[in-house]
ZANU-359517 format. One record per atom (N, C-alpha, C): x, y, z. Coordinates in steps of 0.05 Angstrom, whole numbers, plus 5000, padded with zeros to 4 digits. Atoms other than C-alpha are relative to their C-alpha. Last residue first. Example, Ala and Ser with C-alpha at 12.3 -4.5 7.8 and 13.67 -1.06 7.14 Angstrom:
<atoms>
498449764999527349795143498550225014501849765000524649105156501850245000
</atoms>
This chain:
<atoms>
501249875016500351735293501150384996497550095029505451125326498750374984501049875022501151315397502250074976498049915037502550975441498050084985498350214998498350825516502550034985499350175006495051475493501949745009499750254968491352045519500449784979500550274997489652575456502249765023497650154986488653295465500649725001500550094979483153535420503049965006497450034984485254055368500549795030499649834970478554315356503149895013502950114990476653765296501850135036502349805011482154145249497649935018499249754996487353765292497850124999502249974977483153115291502050255010502649964995484653135213498350085032501349765010491353385205497450005009498349784986495352795249497350184992500050044971490852205227501350155005503849925003490852625151500049865034500749785000498252515149497050175011498449814979499251855175500050335005501549855002494551415133501250325013497749985022499550735140498650384986501350015019497750505206501650194977498750105028498650525271498849974979498549895032495251145298501249874990502149865025492450865369502150114977500149945031497150295382497850184979497250065020495050165456500049974969498050194999489050495483502249904993499650185027486051135467501549785010497750174994482551725505500349794982500650275008480752315468500849795011496550114997481753125503498049604980501650155005475853765485503549574996498150195006476654335509499149734994499350224986470654765511502849854987498849974983468355355480502449875025500149914970462055325459502650045025502649744994462755345389499950075026498249715007468754895390498150215004497749904966465354395439501250234990501349854978459354425380501150025025501149665018463654335321498450055032496949824995467253675360499350304998500049984976459453395365502050215007501549904993458653465293500150085041499449775010464653165274498250165010497649914990464452625314499650264997498050025012455952525297502750135008500149725025451552695349502049814980497750115026449652295399499550174988501050145040445652745448502849904992500950335003447052665530499550004967503549955017446453555537500249675001502149854997453253655565496949995002500350054968456953025554497850255009498749784986455953055476499050065026500049864980456552325463499250245000499550034963459151995406497750185011502049734980458051735332501050085027499449725005461451405276499150225021501149795033459450665275500850335026497850005030458850055328499150374987501349835031453450195389503449954990500050325016456749785455498250064968500950224992455650355510499149714980502549995000456150965465499349625013501649814988462051325507496549894998502350044974465350745493499450135011500149724985467150845424499249995029500849964970468050365370500850085024498149954978468950495298498649995034499350084978466250085251502250065027503450154988462550545208500449775018499950275011469650995198497749735018501949975010467951735214499949634986501750404979472851735257498149974992498050074971475752455218498049845013498750324997471452425155501749965024503250104997467853145167500949704997500349954961475553455186496949854996498750174988477053145112499649995031501550245003471553495073500349725018502849964986473554115091498249775002499149904962481554005084496349965015501849884990479953765009499350055032498649715002485853524974498450165007498549924985484252875011501350335004501349635005478052844962501850085028500649785027479552144932500850245010496950025011481951835001500150164970497849744987475052005027502849994992498650074977471751664965501450175014497250215000468051774905500249935028499249964972461152234927503149964999497949844993459552204856501050025020497250235023454951684859501850184995497550184982451352114916501549784989501550224996450952714872500849715012499350245011453453354888498949815006501050125026449453964893501549754996499049755033453554404939500449764972501149744994448654165004502350034966502149975000450153464980498750284999500650025034457053454984497449974996498449904994456853745064501049974961500549755000452553225079499750244990501750075028455952655046497950264992498850025016461552855098498250084971500849595007456153025154502450054965497149954993455952185137500450385000502249834981447652005117503150145020501049855016451151685047498350135022503050114989456951375075498050224998500949684989463651705036497349835013502049955004467450975014498150245017501950145025473750895026497650174997499649895036480251235050497749914988500250265034478751195124499650184969500849925032481451735174500049854978499549644991481951605251498650074970502749964982479050835245500650314997502450055008484050785182497449995012499749775009489751095219497049964987498549885024488650585268499750124986502749745026484950505329503050094988500350035025488249845364499050184984498050075024486149845425500349924974498550384985480450095473502550084978499450085019477350885458501849735004497850254982473551405491500749684976499650275009472451945444500949905018501050125019470552625462499449764988497650265017472252685524497250004977501750235002470453365560501449844986500350175040476053875572497949755008503749964997475554335645499049784967501849934973482554695623497149785002502849995005487654445567498549965030501350164984493554865565498349784991502949814981497255125503498349835023502750064987503254945470499450225015498750184980508255345423496749875010501749924971505455895381500549815023501850184989511255775330498350045025499950144986515456375306497849785012497550075007515856695237500849785035498949934986507156615239502849964998497850115002502956335187501750275015499849754965496256785197502849795004500749745004494556195130500450155029497849685005499455695121499350275012497250084983495455115161501150264992500549824989487755355133503449905022499950104967487554965075501950185012497949944989485755135003500049875038500549774986481054674974502550095006497349864983481454174919499150195009497250085007476753684909501750115009500750154973470353934932501849865001498550554990471454454896499050005015502050225011467055204894500649744996501050074981473055614930497149784999503150045003476555474863498950005026501050134982484555674881496850014992502649774997488055964820498549765022502150135003495455604836496550195012501150014991501755974818497150004998497850214986506355754767499050115033498649794973501555954730501449885018497150185005500055434658501650175014497949765004493355374667502849884999499849884971490654684657501950224990499249714993486954334597500350025038500549914973485553524602502350364990500749795002487253244528498350235034498249755027493352974540497050164988497649874992490052484598500950314987501749824988483652324560501650235015501649725013487852144504498850125020502450115017492651724545498250264984502649974980499951894569498149784986501649955016505751754525497250255006499749835004509851604572498950274980500349854969505751114596500950164993501850005007506450784518499650205025499249755032513850714516497050095007498349764977513050314601500650304975501349904982508249894566499550215013503549905013511049714496499850155024499149865025518249564534496750224995500049844988514649104586500950274992503149914984511048714534500950345027501449855015518448674500497550145005498449814990522348324563498450224978498449985015516947694553500750304998498949794987513247354601501750024979502249865011508046814557501550295014501049875028513546334552497750174983497450095011516846234621499550104975499349704990510646444657502650004990500249745009507145934627500050195003499750015030512045354636499450144999496449955005513245494712499450044970500049635000505445494724503050044994501349765013505544864704499250304994498250075015512144574746497150184968497349894993509044874802500650024972497850104992502044454785501850295000498050135017495844724773502749935015496749805001489944744814501849894985499649815015483544474784502750245005500849955033482143794802499950284992497750195007485443874876499249994967497649755005480044434894502149834984497949994974474943814887502050204980498049925004469443754835501850205013499149834976463443294846503050064990498450034980460843084776500950235018501050004976454343224743502349925030500450264998457643184680497949925018502850145015456943914674499249714993498950045020461643934741497150104988500750245025459044074802499050084971502050105011462444494856499149754980500549735005468544684901496850124980499749875028467844014930499350234990502649985012468143795003499950184969503050184996473443475048497549974969499550324997479843735032498649794991499049995030477444505002501049614997496550134998474044485067499949874981498650245009469145035066502149865005501950104990464145645098500849684981497850084992468546115052500049695032500449964978462646155003503449905017501049774979462146194945498950035011501050104970465845524922497950245008501450285009467345794846498449915030502749835020468446534884498049774988501649844983473646224937497450154987501550284982477045794880497850125026501850105030478346454835498849775016502349755013480246844894498749894985501350084981485246164915497550245002501450255002488346244854497149965018501949975031489747064861499149674998499750005026492846894936498349974973498850215008488647024997501549974969497549905010486947545048501149714988498450155008479347455073503050094984499049885024475148045094502249794993497450245001468747775141502450034971499149994965464948405161502149834998497650235002463148545076501850015034502050094984457549115087502049744990502949954983461149715089498849795009502450005004466849375037498150125027500550205021474649295039496450114984499149985021476149755097498749914964501149655018470449815136501349964986502749954999474349265185499850254984500949804979481649255162497549995001502050115004483748745104498050065031501149914973489748965086497149924997497950054972494848645039498750215022498449774979491148444984501149995012497250105009489547764936500650375005497349815018482347864954502049995012498050105007476047464986502050104987498949875024469847865013503249775004496949984999464947585065501850044965498150025026458747735084502750004998496050014999457347585157500049904960497750095017449347715145502450134997498350024984444048095191502349844983499950314988438147945152503050035027501950024984436148635132500949635011500349814978443748805120497150025011498049974977446048305083499150175017499950224984439148165035502049955026502250114985439048905018499449775026499149814970446548925001497149935018496950124982444948304952500350165033501350254989438848614925501449865017502049804991442149344909498049635011502150095008448148894882497250175020500450315001454749134913496449974982502150084985457749804906499249764987501149965009465149994884496649895008501050165011469749634914497449994981501249915022475050294919498549734987503249904990475650094987499250004973501449704997483350104986497850085000497650074981484649284968499750375022500350064967479249374935501550065020503349935010481549834872499149775028500150064965490050014875496250044995500249774981490050174796499849855027496650044994489949914717500450185033498949885003482649724709502250055011501249865002476649214699502250335008499249845003479148664675499350335007498949825008474348204678502250125005497949894983474147614733500650124962499749804990467547394711501350215012500450014966468546694712499450245009502550174995468546774633498949835024502649895008472747324631497849875011500349844978478346854677496750254990500350134990477946364617498550175026503450075002478246884570498249895014501749745005484947184590497949924995501449994973488946554589497750205014503250025009490846564516497549905021500850294987498146584546497649964990498150195002499147264505499149655003501550085022492547514530502349864988501250084996495947454600497949894974498750394996502447604585496649824997499450155033498648244547501949765011501550125024493948384607501849944976501350194994500048324661497649974983499150275007504248814624499549835011500650045027499249434624501349675004499849865022500949504705498649884970498749834994497749214767501850204989497750024997492448924749501750215003497049855006486348944761502249935009496849995005481648324763500650264995498649805023474248344775502449985012498250055007468047934814502350144995498849765018461948214849503049945002496549924993459347554869500350144982500249714983451147594849503449985024499649725007452547214785500550245018501750014999455546574822498850244990499249804976461546334794496650074994500749685004461345784746498850115024500749894981463745054735500450254993502649915008463444674663499850045027502550114989470344234671497250055004500350245011473944604624498149775013501849965018471845264661499249724978502950015004474545014717498450014980501350375001480944834680497650005021499450115036482445544648498249615010502349995009479945854720499649924973501550094977485545494762497550054978501550325003489445594702498549885011500850015037488846384705500249764989503349935002489446384775498750004975501350214982496446054773497250134991500850255019498146584712499449755018501049815017497847184765498349784976503050004987499746734820498450144984500050194980506746644788497549915000500950215031506347274736499949745020498050295004508247624811497849854981497150005003505848424807501749724987500049905026499248394816501850004982500050195032500448044873500750004978497950204983502148534936500149754977496650055008500649084895501149815006497749894977493048984904503149914985499249814999486748584866503550105013496750125004484547934841502150374993499349715014477248114878503349934999497550195011472447604898500850254980498349915001466447994939502049904991500949785017459847724952502050124990497549794998463047074992497850214978500150075021457546665032502750304979497050175012460946625104499549924967498049934975454146685144501849924975498650104981448746465083502550195019497349974995445346775022500349875034500350044969439846544980502750085011497050064983437546744916500449855024500050114967431546634874502849935002500050334994431846884797501049955037502450265000428347494777501249725003500149995024434747994778497349754981497949875023436647704833499050054981500850095023430947574886502150104993500049775012432747414958498850084966500350115041432346905003499850205001501049735009437047045072498449784970499649975023438446375111498150204990502649775015439746295176501149984970501150155036444545735185497250114992497550135019448346105251499649834972498849865020443146345281501050034977501249905014441245895333499550184976499350245018448545865345497350054991500150214986449246565371498349734977503550135024452546965315499449745026503350024970458047345369498149944979502649854996462347615308497849985016502850084987469047455334499250134985499650275009477647375308497049905014498050075036479048105308498949744994497649814995473348285356501149914979499849795021465648115376503250075002500049714997465447465416501750234988498949804975466846835396498550214994499250014973462246375359500050135015502849844999461646675288499049895035500249745009469346595276496750185016499749944973469445875314500250455002501650104973465345725257500550025027502749875004469946045213497549975014498249774986477445685245496550294997501249954974472945085235500550235012503650014981471745215162500650035024501649744997479845495156496149975007501549854974483144975183498050174993501250264986486244615120498050035024501950075022487645275085497949705010500550105022491445565145497749854989501550244997489746105174500649844986499950125028493646715182499049745019501550274981491047245234500349804986498750264986497147755207498849855007498550035012492748175156502949635009496849924993487548305211501349864977499049715003479748295199503250115000502249815010477047595183500650284999502549954985483147395170499349955021500349794971488547115128497950215006500949765001489646585083499550185016500849804973493645955079498450234979501449825011497445405032498050175021501950185020503745075066496950204996502849785002509445305082498449814984502250044986514744785113496750254997502750484999517844615053499049995015501349825017521845495054497249655004499750115025525045315117497849944969502750165014524545955148500949794985498650155014530246205201497549874991501850245010529946795237501249864983499950065011536147275285497049714986500950324995536847725326499849954971501149914966541048465314498349785011504649844997543648245257500650085022502150034986551448095239498350244994501649734993553647965168499249885025501550054972559147385159498550264999499450004981562847375086496950085028501449554983559947145038501249925030499750154969564046464998499650315003497749864981562546704921499449955028497950215007557846354875502850095013500350254987551946754920501549764990498950215015554447404892499749715011498950264995552147924935499549814972501450135009552748694917500349645010502449845002554049244953498449754986500550314987561749164963496649985012499550014970563349734939499049885019497549824990566949604875498350105021498250195002560349094857502450105016500550064982555449584864501549785017500549774984557750064810499349825037497849955007559049434769500950245036498450194979552449124782503450154997500550114965549349784769500249785010498549794979553350064705499049875035497050144996552649354668501350195024499350374995545249294677502950025010500149964972544750124657499749805014495949894989549949904594497550115020497450144994544749344578502250065020496549995014539649774584501449835008497349855011533249634620501450024999499349885027527149314590501050185007501649784995523348974648500950174986502750075006527248274635497350204999500749975018533348634642498249894987499849835011532648784705499750164967502449945003530248114727498750544984502050145015536147894713497350034994498149995019540548344756498750014971501549775001535648224808501650104971502849955009536347514807499950294988500550005037543747674799497349924989497850275012544547924868499549954971500250065033541448574891502149774997497349705013539948634971501449894968499150265026532448314986502150135001498149925023530748805045500549814992500050295003523248745086502549994967499450045032523249545105500449645005499749725020521249915163499349884976497149965012518349245199499750344982498649794979511449155225502550045000499050094976509148535200501250165008502350244978503548795157501049815019501349814977507849475141497549745013498449874977513348995109498050175024501550064977508248645065500950105031502149935006511548924994498049955031500849744987517248585016497450174994499850074968514147855016501050415013502750134983511447974947500450125028502049735003517348384920497450015016499249884986521447774931498850245006501150124971516347324896501550195022502750005000517047774833499449895035500149694990524047784841497049995007499849895007523846904843500550375007502349744999525646554899500150194976502650125012529745884894496450264998500350125041536246264887497449925001501649775029533846594961500650054971503850005021532845924987499750284987500050105016540845945007497249964976499550254994541546465054499649864969498350065005538447245066500849654993500950345013532347645069503649914995498850035021533948335122501049654989500150335002529048555155501749994982499250095021529649305190500149644997497750185021527049505245499249924978497849834997522150005279502649874985500649655012516649545294502050045008499149935029518948765284499850264993500449814980516448335339501850214987496849874989517847675332500750225007499050074981510547515329502149995013501849814984508847975283501149835032498949744996515547715238497550195022498050084988512246975239502050275009499650114966506647175222502149955016501149764992508247655157499449835038498649864993513047055143498550265017498850034984506546635134502550165010500550064974503847025098500249895033499949754982508147165055498750045030496449894989510246535034498550215019499650074983502646385021502849955020502249894989501946864969500049935040498449794979508346614941498350195026501449825018503845984922501950235016500449804985504645324948501350254982502849895003502544804882499550265032501349995012509444374904496850214996500950205021512944544955498050034976503350124999516145134967499549814982500649885024524645044964496650005007500850195008530144995026497750024972499050255005532845535065498649814980501450185004531446205084501649804981498550215018534946645133497849864995502050345003531647205161500949734978499050065019536947785194498449715002500650314997533248245237501049874970501050265015536148885235499349795008498550314998536449395288499049894973501450194985534650125275501049744988499050215007538150795273499149755001496750144984534151195294500149824989502250304992530351715244501349895022498950084974531152425225498549755017502650174980528752555158502649925015499650245000533553035118498049795018499150034978530953695083500749775011497449984989531553755019501249955024499549664993524554014999503249965008500749875018522253334983501750304987498750155015524452995039500750204975497549994996520153515080502049834982499949755017514553425038502150115014498949905030515352725045501050224988497049984999515052855129501649884966497249804990509453165124502449894996499549855033506052545067501150335013502449844990507752075133500350204971499849764978513051565106496850144993503049764997512850895078500150245017501750044976519150525060498450224997502549834989524350495014498549915022500949934973531950175006497550154994500849714987532049904939499150105023497449884995534849204926500650315001498849795020528249134886503549935008499150315005525148634940502550074974497250174980526249324979500449734984498549965008521549664926502149815016499650165029515949384948502249984985497450284996516549715015500649844975498449915026513250314974501949885011499450255016507049925016502950124974498750194983505850465067501949794985501550255004504350985013501149815018503249954989506351675016499049774999504550085019513051424997498350115020501049854972521451555020497849944988502449885003526451214967498150095029501450044976533751054960497650144998502449924999537750844898497950055022502750184997544650814913497550094994500050064962550351344891497049714995501550224987552851504835500349865018500050024984555352264805498249655006496950174991556952354737499949935033497349845009551252964734503149835006501449725007545652484763503750115011497450065013548251584757498450364991499949825009543151284801502250114995497949794988543450614821499150214984497550214980537050164841504350124997497649965004533750624793501949704998497850034992526550424802502050004983498449784987521350774765503649935015499849735014519550184715501650315008500350015027516949544731502450184995498950324990518949524818500550074967498050034996515650264807502549825002499149805027509650164763504050055010499350115026508449574806502050254986498650094991507949984869502049844979496749914992505350524842501249875002499149954984499550164807502650095010500650124990497750174732500050135034496650095011499350674677499749725024500650175008490650834682502849874985502250204986491551534714500249744970503249955004497751884689498549775007499450235017505551874710496050064998501850114994507152574740498449764989501850165017514052624737497849875012503450115000515953224782499949864978498850184988523953624784496449735009497050154999521454274775500349705014497950074994514354514788502149904987499649784978509054794757502850075015499149865009508554314702500650225022498650045018507153734741502550174985497749944986503554204785502649854992499049794992498454334737502849985013498449915022498353584719501350285001496750054993496653474795501850004974497949844980491353974788501949905002498549875015488653684724501450195016497950065027487552964750501150234991496950134984484553234818502549984972498249904980479253654781502849935012498949825032477153124724501850325021498249854988476452644784501250124981499949984973469552444774501450195014502849745000468952474700499650065034499549675001475752164698497550294996497449924987474651544731501350354997501349974971467751424708502350215016501749795016471551464629497350125030497649775004476450984660498650334993498349994974472050494692500650315000501349874994467950514624500450145028500849735018473550324586499350155017497249784989477149824636498950324990500149914982469249454634503150225006498749845007468949344567499950105032498150025016468448644570500550274997500249885032463848674621502250054990500450185013463048354699499550144977498650274994465948914733499449854985500850265026463049614721502049765005503149905007463150154783498349764986500050135021470649914807497249975000502850144990472650524825498849804989502250295017479450664807498449815009502549885021482151274824498749794994501450044979487951054875497950014992500550315002493950944816496550075021502750044991496051664796499049754992501450235017503551544800496750045009502349995005508152144825498549894991502350055018515252144823497649975007502149984990519352744859498049704977501550145019526552684839496949985012499150355006530053054897497550044982497550055014529653824904500949785000498050174982522853944906502650024985499950125015520654664884501249745011500650324987519555214925500149894977497750244987524455744881498449825026498750325015518755954849502749835012501650134998515456444897502549654984500650185030520756874900499349725003498250185008519757284967499949934967496949935014515357814980502249834979498349884977511757595042501950044985501249724983505357455002501950175021499749775017509957044944498650225009498149805015512356634994500150254984499649844968506156445034502350214987501649675001502356344953501150165036498649745025508955854935498150255002497550034988507955395009499950254978500949944975500355294990503150255013501149775010502355054933499050275013496649855018507354574958498250234991497349874974502254445014501750194975500949864985497154224954501450315018500549835014501853804921498950304998498149865001501953464984501050104985499649744971494653524994503750004991500449864994494853034925500550315024498749785015500552674931498350235000498449794981497152354990501750144977501549874978490952064942501550105031502949925010494352004877498750145028501750175015500651644899498350234993502349874994507751974914497049864986502950095021514751714912497950005013502550105002521052104927496949914991502049985006527952044919497449945019500149845027533951994929498850084989500450235007533151855010500850154978500449915029537452315051498449914979499450205030537952015122498550264981501849845021539952435188499749744979499249915026540551905242499250234985501849835028538151815317502150034983499049775007541151315371498150144972501749855019536450765385501350295004500249764986542050445438498550284995500850244972541749705410498950365029503349954999543150105348498949945015503849755000548850405365498049925000500549794975554049865386498150155002500350304988552949325319499550135030503450124992551849995278500349855025500150144970558750315292497449885005498350224996558950475221501449895020500650185016552550915224501949675005502550174995554351205281499549884987497750284983561651395256497249865014498950265012557451745198500949805018502350205001552652105248501849834976501350174981559152405279497749814991498250255007561852635208499749805024497049954989555653095207502249735003499250284997549153125162504050095012501750184992545253775164501149625004501949694998550954275167497549845014499349954978557853825168497450215020499549685004556453795098500950135028499249754960555753105111501450144970501249754997551352765046500950185008499749805021555552335006498050285001497149965008558152005073499850274971499049844974551052055103501650064985500949725011547351685033502450205025499449775026552951235039498950124988497649824993552150955111499950214972500249764970544450895106503350194998501049715017545750505035499950245015497649905026550949995070498650334999497249884992546449865130501450134987502449604986541149665088501150045007499949825026547149155060497950245003502550175020547548865135499350244978502849924998554449125161498349904984501650174988560348645172496750085010500550294996564548915130497449855011502149995017563349565148499949784981502050034995567149405211497950084976500850244998573549295183497049965014501349974983574650035159498849645006498650294985578850115105498849935034500249914968575050825090501249775020497949675002576550665011500050135033497150204993572149975020502350244998499450164979566850505022500949875008499550314999567150794954500949975038499249974975563751564949500549595008501250124982562551484868500850085023498849994982564651844798498349865029500749884992562151574729501650085036502650024995561251084692500350275006500050004975568751204653496849965002501449754993570950974592499949945029498249815011574750234571497450285015498850015032570149624559502350214998499650175004568149494634501849984978502050235015566850144648501749764994499550065035571750444701498049874986500350265014568650724760500950004981499650015023572851434790499449704990498650085009572751544869499349974965500749985021571751944917501149854984500750285010574351664986498650074973497550145016578352334992500749714991499149955041572852754991502149844990498950275008570152475066500749964967498050164985569953135099501749784984500850194992564453475048503249805013499550165020566154205043499549795010496349935008562054645097500449814979499050215013554654775115503250084988500050065030553355225161501149894999
</atoms>
């Protein structure tokens, strides 16, 4: 049973600088334990949470001692409970979470209990941001057109979430069209320090998107979890986690002129992947911190999933406080944050001598060593220095099929695919760019790279350079603030001229919402087996994620996205080959259009203003006309529509008993799938487009859904029938049972028939056979963990045998 908090003696009052009180807080210095002074800042957040929530039931005094003794206990893989301050959802994962809450209410109601007691016990912030398909791109009216498409296709989902925001307490829903969840979290939702009924404590958050870690750049401890874990946290359950080791990452020096935060994060990602940081925190420190803006820090923190860490944490310092003021947080709020963190010795003041922290291991990077680079063609940590890109591309064409290979025979590497683009003769070659997207939370929150891209566009336009009309270019800002400062700078018109019109506010190309490529371009690629390329300022470039027809996908800074769009190919050496030919017939090189760091800083300083943040987020709270006009039922129990293809009552809570059924034996099983290594959650449960010949497509067409309204798997995660059919539906799936053929198929072993994975699983189920899935190392690594677990369970619950299973 829960008891009174045993640490009540260290509950102190925090005084305001001008008199009065901010509130009460649990004082870490009042414990008078010298071990606490050496703890990494990120571990102190876990410690404070354990002390504040200690009830000797869910969180015990011995858990607090484990954290205080972190230097000794962390190498021993001890477990601790952790209660985050809040939960962050986006719509792809938020819909199934709200579906489950609605089902819990139904179950409670059927059992005769009070269904209204099913409510989140911690604040839940849900940002609708994953629905923006880039249907309309190179158009002045792209935002409005895509928004209308978005609401027409996703009306059921949006109405369901709006119902949830009214039916459940403690749930804030940020309407569609507001921005990317992580940028909204950074600029608006992040509290840094909570003041709840007079109790002060650090903000901490778990989110159902792996890039929740972006908030770590603000000094808020946050990371991604599966939807099932998030639901437990919402309902007040502590998360059981291994007390992590912490890598101390020292930064020194300053980035060289022309080097971007994206170049830095791709370098850091490669370093940390090599070091090995899975399951660990990374904490950044050193004199180089003063050279990094908050946006730069957030860029590095954002890609924690790509370098494998739970968090990439930047403790709060003066740079953090300046950013909070820039983004419209009140002076009183910023004063409270600083006062609390100083009182609890959780604030870094670089003007004072720094006490030595103890870390599990150490890394160091001189920022002057970072060079321009990209990553790809299939993984975010396969960094390629820009001056080696052409050679690396040719090696990829030569290499056998793999993460760095396409196995294109030498005699076909110079192949030219002729096609007709709306009456104009055109050509495609291996490496030609067909998608160029400034997108993703990683970069669109960073004014230096966004305005840097706009300056590249300006210089290119002034010299007469153009982007080929068949390249699908797009710009998806992470919030309306970006639009305001691009317009204020006078640079948006140059991006527009090159085809980088604003298409919407949310996750687009990076999550697979690329929309269709022009039919003529698509035919040229498929009929000639062209290895087409996408270049995007994203964080994920796994096979099949960006677009089914772009086998090569490179992550790059927004300025480089513009440069590659102008060049039209990744098969280029920017040092020696021109980006294009100017209006006077002169060859234009990358150096001719690349802005200096000083140029970028000047534009950022004059263009990014606090009033922009205030105006943007005041508008968000009011919603938009289409959202406000959505009518939803007022009841607290959801009225399930059996005809809905978006929201469907799942089977998990039906016929549930008070005791779990326990494990069952596996006998005479057939192999459903036989995989090698690195089968990610993207392979298991893809979030991208629904292929026209897939079981999910058949299900939708049988219910009268037109192909253009299929939407994506991610958008239909509220419907278990579709998600079961989408399990193992990745078009780049490599199943050894197919002897080299790539795709979402398998062999029904008793008959030898080649079937879709879903159809084979259903046949085994109907025949009464058990099944197994064989997999190598890193099965289940990735971010879509809830459906990577639910999906296979719905496919006759196969036994998964893997060298390593993280899903």
